[in-house]
Each structure stands twice: as structure tokens, then as C-alpha cells.
C-alpha positions as CSV (number, residue, x, y, z in Angstrom):
1,M,-4.9,173.8,128.9
2,T,-1.8,175.0,127.0
3,A,1.3,175.3,129.2
4,P,2.5,178.9,129.5
5,Q,5.8,179.8,128.0
6,F,7.2,181.2,131.2
7,T,6.7,180.3,134.9
8,V,8.1,182.7,137.5
9,V,8.7,181.3,141.0
10,T,9.2,183.7,143.8
11,P,9.3,182.9,147.5
12,C,7.6,185.5,149.8
13,Y,8.5,186.2,153.4
14,R,7.8,189.6,154.9
15,T,7.4,191.1,151.4
16,A,3.8,192.1,151.4
17,A,4.7,195.6,150.2
18,C,6.8,194.3,147.4
19,I,4.3,191.8,145.8
20,P,2.0,194.3,143.9
21,E,5.0,196.2,142.5
22,L,6.7,192.9,141.5
23,Y,3.5,191.8,139.8
24,R,3.1,195.1,137.9
25,R,6.7,195.1,136.6
26,L,6.5,191.4,135.6
27,V,3.3,191.9,133.6
28,S,5.0,194.8,131.8
29,V,8.1,192.7,131.0
30,F,6.1,189.8,129.6
31,A,3.9,192.1,127.6
32,Q,7.0,193.4,125.9
33,L,8.1,189.8,125.2
34,E,4.6,189.0,124.0
35,A,4.8,185.7,125.9
36,S,2.3,183.8,128.0
37,F,3.2,183.3,131.6
38,E,2.2,182.2,135.1
39,L,3.4,183.6,138.4
40,I,3.8,181.3,141.4
41,F,4.0,183.2,144.7
42,V,5.1,180.9,147.6
43,D,4.2,182.2,151.0
44,D,6.9,180.8,153.2
45,G,4.9,181.2,156.5
46,S,5.2,185.0,156.4
47,P,3.9,186.7,159.6
48,Q,2.8,189.7,157.5
49,N,-0.2,189.8,155.0
50,D,1.8,188.3,152.1
51,W,-0.9,185.7,151.5
52,Q,-3.7,188.2,151.5
53,Q,-1.9,190.2,148.9
54,I,-1.4,187.1,146.7
55,V,-5.2,186.2,147.1
56,T,-6.2,189.7,146.1
57,L,-4.0,189.7,143.0
58,A,-5.2,186.2,142.0
59,H,-8.8,187.4,142.0
60,T,-7.9,189.9,139.3
61,D,-5.5,187.8,137.2
62,A,-5.9,184.1,136.6
63,R,-2.3,183.7,135.7
64,I,-1.3,184.0,139.4
65,R,-0.9,180.8,141.4
66,G,-0.3,180.7,145.1
67,L,1.2,178.2,147.6
68,Q,1.0,178.8,151.3
69,L,3.4,176.7,153.3
70,S,2.3,175.7,156.8
71,R,5.2,177.5,158.5
72,N,8.5,179.2,157.7
73,Y,10.7,176.5,156.2
74,G,13.3,178.7,154.5
75,Q,13.8,180.4,151.2
76,H,15.2,177.5,149.3
77,F,12.5,175.1,150.5
78,A,9.9,177.6,149.2
79,I,11.7,177.7,145.8
80,Q,11.6,173.9,145.7
81,A,7.9,173.9,146.3
82,G,7.4,176.4,143.5
83,L,9.6,174.4,141.1
84,R,7.5,171.3,141.6
85,H,4.3,173.2,140.6
86,A,5.8,175.0,137.6
87,T,4.4,174.1,134.2
88,G,6.1,176.6,131.9
89,D,8.5,175.8,129.2
90,W,11.0,178.2,130.8
91,V,11.1,178.6,134.6
92,I,12.4,181.8,136.3
93,V,13.4,182.0,139.9
94,M,13.7,185.4,141.5
95,D,13.5,187.0,145.0
96,C,10.3,189.0,145.8
97,D,12.1,192.0,147.2
98,L,12.9,193.4,143.7
99,Q,16.6,193.3,144.3
100,D,16.5,191.1,141.2
101,P,15.1,193.5,138.6
102,P,12.4,191.9,136.4
103,E,13.6,194.1,133.5
104,A,16.7,191.8,133.2
105,I,14.5,188.8,132.2
106,P,14.7,189.7,128.4
107,D,18.5,189.7,128.7
108,L,18.4,186.2,130.3
109,F,16.1,184.9,127.6
110,R,18.3,186.3,124.8
111,A,21.3,184.4,126.3
112,A,19.2,181.2,126.6
113,A,18.2,181.6,122.9
114,Q,21.9,181.1,122.0
115,G,21.6,177.5,123.2
116,A,22.0,177.5,127.0
117,D,19.7,175.4,129.1
118,L,20.3,177.6,132.1
119,V,21.2,181.3,132.5
120,Q,22.2,182.6,135.9
121,A,22.3,186.3,136.8
122,R,25.5,187.6,138.3
123,R,24.8,190.7,140.5
124,S,26.9,193.7,139.4
125,L,27.5,196.5,141.9
126,R,25.7,194.7,144.7
127,Q,23.5,197.0,146.9
128,D,24.2,195.0,150.1
129,T,26.3,196.3,153.0
130,W,30.1,196.2,152.9
131,L,30.1,193.6,155.7
132,R,27.7,191.3,153.8
133,R,29.6,191.6,150.6
134,T,32.9,190.9,152.3
135,A,31.5,187.9,154.2
136,S,30.0,186.5,151.0
137,R,33.3,186.7,149.2
138,W,35.3,185.0,152.0
139,Y,32.6,182.4,152.4
140,C,32.8,181.5,148.7
141,R,36.6,181.2,149.0
142,V,36.4,178.9,152.0
143,F,33.7,176.9,150.4
144,N,35.5,176.5,147.1
145,F,38.6,175.4,149.0
146,L,36.7,172.8,151.0
147,S,34.4,171.5,148.2
148,E,36.8,171.8,145.3
149,R,34.1,173.6,143.3
150,S,33.8,177.1,141.9
151,M,31.0,179.1,143.5
152,D,30.7,182.8,142.4
153,S,29.7,185.1,145.2
154,G,27.9,187.3,142.7
155,V,25.5,184.5,141.7
156,A,22.4,183.9,143.8
157,N,18.9,182.6,143.0
158,F,17.9,184.8,140.0
159,C,18.0,182.5,137.0
160,L,16.1,181.3,134.0
161,M,16.1,177.6,133.1
162,K,14.4,175.1,130.8
163,R,11.7,172.9,132.2
164,D,14.0,169.9,132.1
165,V,16.5,171.7,134.4
166,A,13.8,172.7,136.8
167,A,12.5,169.1,136.9
168,A,16.1,167.8,137.6
169,V,16.5,170.3,140.5
170,S,13.2,169.3,142.0
171,L,14.5,165.8,142.4
172,F,16.9,167.0,145.1
173,C,15.3,166.1,148.5
174,E,18.2,167.0,150.8
175,R,17.6,168.8,154.1
176,N,20.2,171.4,153.1
177,Q,18.6,173.1,150.1
178,N,20.6,175.4,148.0
179,L,19.5,176.3,144.5
180,P,22.8,177.6,143.0
181,M,24.6,174.5,144.2
182,F,21.9,172.2,142.8
183,L,22.1,174.0,139.4
184,E,25.8,173.4,139.5
185,L,25.3,169.7,140.2
186,V,22.7,168.9,137.5
187,G,25.3,169.6,134.8
188,F,23.3,171.3,132.0
189,Q,24.8,173.8,129.6
190,K,24.8,177.2,131.4
191,Q,25.7,180.8,130.8
192,V,26.1,183.7,133.2
193,V,24.9,187.2,132.5
194,D,25.7,190.3,134.5
195,V,22.6,192.2,135.7
196,P,22.3,195.3,137.8
197,H,21.5,194.7,141.5
198,S,18.9,196.9,142.9
199,S,18.1,198.1,146.5
200,R,15.4,196.3,148.4
201,F,12.0,197.8,147.4
202,A,10.6,197.7,150.9
203,G,11.2,196.1,154.3
204,H,14.4,194.5,155.6
205,S,16.1,191.2,154.9
206,A,15.0,188.2,157.1
207,Y,18.5,186.8,157.0
208,S,20.4,187.7,160.2
209,L,24.1,187.0,160.5
210,A,23.3,184.0,162.7
211,R,20.9,182.6,160.2
212,L,23.4,183.2,157.3
213,Y,26.0,181.4,159.4
214,R,23.8,178.3,160.0
215,L,22.8,178.2,156.3
216,G,26.4,178.6,155.1
217,L,27.7,175.9,157.5
218,G,24.9,173.5,156.5
219,V,25.6,173.9,152.8
220,M,29.4,173.5,153.4
221,V,29.0,170.3,155.3
222,A,26.4,169.0,152.9
223,H,28.6,169.4,149.8
224,S,32.0,168.6,151.1
225,N,33.8,166.0,153.2
226,R,37.1,167.7,152.9
227,P,37.1,168.9,156.6
228,L,37.2,165.2,157.6
229,R,40.1,164.6,155.3
230,L,41.9,167.7,156.5
231,S,41.5,166.7,160.1
232,I,43.0,163.3,159.3
233,Q,45.9,164.9,157.5
234,F,46.5,167.4,160.4
235,G,46.4,164.5,162.9
236,L,49.0,162.6,160.9
237,L,51.2,165.7,160.7
238,L,51.0,166.2,164.5
239,S,51.9,162.5,165.0
240,A,54.9,162.8,162.7
241,G,55.9,166.0,164.6
242,S,55.7,164.2,168.0
243,V,57.8,161.3,166.7
244,L,60.5,163.8,165.5
245,F,60.4,165.7,168.8
246,G,60.7,162.4,170.7
247,L,63.8,161.5,168.6
248,F,65.3,164.9,169.3
249,T,64.7,164.5,173.1
250,L,66.3,161.0,173.1
251,G,69.3,162.4,171.2
252,R,69.8,165.2,173.8
253,Y,69.6,162.6,176.6
254,F,72.1,160.1,175.2
255,W,74.6,162.5,173.5
256,L,74.4,165.6,175.6
257,S,73.2,164.1,178.9
258,S,70.6,166.8,179.1
259,V,67.0,166.3,180.2
260,P,65.0,169.2,178.8
261,E,62.8,171.0,181.3
262,G,59.4,172.3,180.2
263,W,56.3,171.5,182.2
264,T,54.7,174.6,180.8
265,T,55.4,173.5,177.3
266,L,53.9,170.0,178.2
267,A,50.8,171.5,179.7
268,L,50.2,173.8,176.7
269,L,50.8,170.9,174.3
270,L,48.2,168.8,176.2
271,C,45.7,171.6,176.1
272,F,46.3,172.1,172.4
273,L,45.9,168.4,171.5
274,G,42.8,168.1,173.8
275,G,41.2,171.1,172.1
276,L,42.1,169.6,168.7
277,G,40.5,166.3,169.7
278,F,37.3,168.0,170.7
279,A,37.3,170.0,167.5
280,N,37.6,166.9,165.4
281,L,34.8,165.3,167.4
282,G,32.7,168.3,166.6
283,I,33.4,168.0,162.9
284,I,32.4,164.3,163.0
285,G,29.3,165.3,165.0
286,L,28.2,167.7,162.3
287,Y,28.3,165.0,159.7
288,L,26.6,162.4,161.9
289,G,23.9,165.0,162.7
290,M,23.3,165.6,159.0
291,V,23.0,161.9,158.4
292,F,20.6,161.6,161.3
293,E,18.4,164.3,159.8
294,E,18.5,162.8,156.3
295,V,17.6,159.2,157.3
296,K,14.3,160.4,159.0
297,R,12.9,160.9,155.5
298,R,10.6,163.7,156.6
299,P,8.8,165.9,154.1
300,L,10.8,169.0,153.0
301,Y,7.8,171.2,153.5
302,V,4.0,171.1,154.0
303,V,1.6,173.1,151.7
304,R,-1.3,174.4,153.8
305,Q,-3.4,175.7,150.9
306,T,-3.0,176.6,147.2
307,L,-4.6,179.0,144.7
308,R,-5.5,177.0,141.6
309,P,-5.0,178.8,138.2
310,G,-8.1,179.8,136.3
311,D,-10.7,180.0,139.1
312,S,-8.7,181.8,141.8
313,Q,-10.3,179.7,144.5
314,L,-8.5,178.5,147.6
315,A,-7.8,174.8,147.7
316,H,-7.5,173.8,151.3
317,G,-5.8,170.7,152.6
318,I,-2.4,169.4,153.4
319,S,0.2,168.2,150.9
320,A,3.8,167.5,151.6
321,G,7.0,167.9,149.6
322,D,7.9,164.4,148.3
323,M,10.8,162.5,149.8
324,L,12.3,160.3,147.1
């Protein structure tokens, strides 16, 4: 069987109403490109009827493949599962909610034709709330400061990459999965293209502020040890300050015969240093907890069942994401 020219990987979670429209628009785009393709829908343990929608479409089009994960693992784990099953010469990753317009795929491919191995879409005029846009910008600023990298808040998962790039990204078996960061780490030649950002076609985002916070904190800790170095530097600065203050106190005692009063100051200083000590222990605990999760070597995800291309039949059985 000849490998398709394009593979589209899209994770699905509470997007049952979006799947038929995404399929229709993708078919139209690839018809214009006159290219062969396959669509890999990854059901990330959705509580809605996402999987039923995928099965129904697969019975009408053999180019559709489906992966149903055993539970909700998270968007980036679902993307990883799809990348490991992709067979196309070019692999496209996009969200299922149609905020990433399929009509931008030709623009990405034209940019790739100029020699880039990877083309990432930068969202122009984001249709998210003001709070989410602001939080995203500030998170990227803090992340770039701590990791000494350059993350663009306008770049998300929508991208087109060569099969070699997808294969390289699929080797990352960390517990904190993040596609844009992995694409940055693999080091292939890349290009960024501005694309319009659309409103969500149906439903609501599954990312609450608490979930975004946990995801952001995990990525930050996974890709930077600078908080540990900053805590050491701050501790040394406090130590140097205490030595200078001690010398100042001795000078007042010997030359001015004055003993400074200040039990309140002493109490506040003790509380401050105690809180700082607990904060540093918390930072260390985050890194130790991450090491603890990594050394278990558990599978990243478990595939409950798949839709094989060509026959549109369900393949039952358990398969796990590899831990290298």
C-alpha cells in the first residue's frame, strides 16, 4: 500500500459536533491540492459520542483511521499516539474544534515547499478571551525567562512537518508532553506562517484555568532547572545581606554603644526566612516528584481500540505507548 502524501492528526475530546465539519473541510482542501491523505482521529477518552462519529465516518471513507484511548490522558498524549501511527510523507497536527482553519493548510505547504522541514502556524487575531490571551502572554514571558528559550504565545499545535520530524518528536517519552516545545528541541529547519484564528465551531474548551495552570507548571519544571539556580542565588544574597547587617550591628555596639531594639523586625525576618525555606523545599519537591514519575517508566497512554485503514473494522485489544 502506497503511503499517503499527507497525514492529519487531530485529538478529539468533547468535539463530536465538530468532527463531521472538520472532515468535510479537510476533504475539500486536499481535493484542491490534488493530494492523497489519511485522517487520524484520536479519541482522548471523550465522554461524548466522538468515537461513534469517527466510526460512522470511517464506514464511508477508508482514508479515516481512528484511535480510541482507554481514558482521558490529555491533548498532547493523544497527539503523540497519532504521530506514532502516521504514515504520510507530511504530517499535519491540528485541533478538532476548527479554531485551526483547514483552509490554511495550503499556505503551510507552500512555505514547506521553500525548504522548511517544519512549518508552524502563528495565530493572528486570537479569538480567545482577553483573560486567556493575557495569561498566555505572561506565561510565555515567565517561561522564556526561566528556560532561556523563546516561546511564542501565538504558536500552538497547528503545524505541518516532514515525516522525519514527526518520527523524531514521537521519540519523546516524557510525562510532561508539549508538542511546540518538542518541535523546538528537535532542531529541524522551521518556518512560521501567520494564519487566521477562528472561533470554536461548537462546544466549549475542556481546559479550565486550574488545568491550564497544572499543564503550564509541569512544562515549566520539565524544561528548566533555573528556579533551583535562582533559589540558590537568592539564598546566597540573603546570607550576604545578613553578614552585612551583622557587621553594621557590631559597629553600632562598639562605636556608638547602642544596642538596636527591634523584636518585631526579628520576628518578621524569621517568618520571612521560614517561608522562603518552605518555598525552596517546595521547588525541590516539584523536581523530585517529576523524577519520581519519570522513573516509573509507565506507558504514556493505552489504546483501547483502533480503526484500521481500508476495511473500517474495529480492532479491539490493548496496546500501550512505548517507553523508550
